[in-house]
N, C-alpha and C positions, 0 to 999 in steps of 0.2 A: 338353393338359398331362395327362399320365397321375398318377397317385397317388405315385411313386416319385421324378420330377421334382419335384414340389409338395411333399414331406417335407424332398427335398436342400434344395430351394430357402428353406422354412423355416428348417430349419436353418443354414444360411449366415448368413441374416438373424438369428436369432436371436444365433449367434457375433458376427458384424460388431457389432450394437448392444450387445453385453455388453463386446467390447475398447473399444468405443467410449466405453463410459460408464465404465467402469477409467480410461482415459486423462483423459477428461475430469473426474472429480473428483480425480484425482491432480494436475492444471493447478489446480485451483480450491485445491485445497489450499496448493500449494507458494503461490502468488496472495498468500493470508492469511497467510500464514507470511511473506513477503516484507514485506509491507505492514508485519508487527508488526515486525520488523525496522526499517523506514526508520521508524516512528512513535516505536520506542523511543531511536533513536539523533537523533532531532529534539528528542527531551526530552519528546514527548506518552506518556500511556500506550499501551502497545502494544495493548491491549485494541480499541481506534479501528479496528483492522483488520477486526474480525467485522464494519462497516459494510459489508464485501464481501458479507456475507450476505443483504443484502437488493437486491432491484431497484436500479439508479442509485447504489448504495453506492460503486461504486470513481469514478465523479464524484464524489459527495459527499469521498471521501476525496483525491482529485486536486487540489480545490480548497482544503482543508483544508492541503493541504502546500503549497500553490504562493501562496494569498493573505494564509495566516493567520503572527501572529509565533510562530514559535518557542521554546518556554520555553527552549532552551539557548540563545538567543539574548539572553536576558535573562540566564541566567546570567553569559555573558561579558561582557554591560555591566558587570553587578556585580562581575564581577572587575578589570575594568579601572576600577573607582570612577566609570563613569558612571551616571545616570540610565537605569532600563532602557527609559523609552517615549524618550530622542531617540538618534538615530540614531550611530553613531559618526563620528569623522571620518572623510576621503577617507585612503586612505594616502598616507605619503609626507606629508601637511600636517604644519606644525609647532604647531599648537594640541594641546596638553597640558593633561587634566584636569587643576582647579585644585581642592588639599586643604583 
């Protein structure tokens, strides 16, 4: 391999890795933005989306969203007049909360 081929290969690889890096950073920022919106709509602080900045943070976010009690559920239960820790009655049941 002569000097010109080696220089062109280095230039190609540098350009490839630069474009790849920019795309990966953009995807990462988009993912944090998506989690921020999901946490906000669930009633959590949106800053929990910053957990994605640490290794295994996405797993922690998914566990919080899947198994945690959402604050918006407590607000809905309070609006219905139920205790926030009691699950709501199944749809279509005749059980109405007593006042």
